[in-house]
N, C-alpha and C positions, 0 to 999 in steps of 0.2 A: 587542607587535609588533616591537620592536627586537631582541629575542633571536632571533626567528625569522629576521629579516633578517641580522643581523650574527653570530649564533652558531648556525648551523643544526644543528650536531652536539651542542648542549648537552643535549638530552633523548635518551633512547633507551638501548639497550644498548651498553656499551663494556667491553672486557676489562680485568680488573684483573691486572696483572703485578707480582709481587713482585720485589724486587731479588735477583739471583742470589746475593749474599753471605748472604742470609737463609734460603735454601733448605737443607734437610737432605737430603743425598743419601746413601743407604745402599748399599753394595756387598753384594749378597746371595750366599749360598752355600746350596745344598740339602744335606740330610744325605746323600743318595745320592752326591754328588760328593766327600765328605770322604775316602773310602778312596783314590781315585786321586790326590787332592791330597797325602795323607800320604806316599805312596811308601815304605811300609815303616816309617815312624817311628811312635812310640807317642803323640806329642802333636802338636797343631796350634796354632800361634800366629797370630792374625789379622794381626799386623804383617808376617809373612812372606808371607801370602797376600793382603794388602790387602783383606780382607773385614771387614765390621763387623756383619753381621746373618746369623743362621742360620735357615733355613726348614726345615720338616719333611717335605719330599717325598723319598722314597727310603728305602733300608735300608743298614745297615752291618753287615758280618759279623765284623769284628774290634773289639777294645776300643780306643777312642781317647780321649785327654784333649783337650778342645776348650775354648778360651777365646775368647769373643766379647763385644762390647759389648751387643748386643740380640738377643732371640729373637723369631721370628715368632709371633704369637698364633694359636691355632687358632680355627676357626669355632664 
């Protein structure tokens, strides 16, 4: 009975929030956006574009050399 009286929020659903320093946030780029980001260049470096993950939506009509840390997995 003392928990119900002195700790009313002890039981029940509470959110679990991770520390923001532990979260992995990826900046994503779609394949369809690569051509306009390249602006006539032959290669794309993720450090210049600040992107870390490449997703597969869209098409590219020119040959490009792309370096990224992670690729998006297909379904």
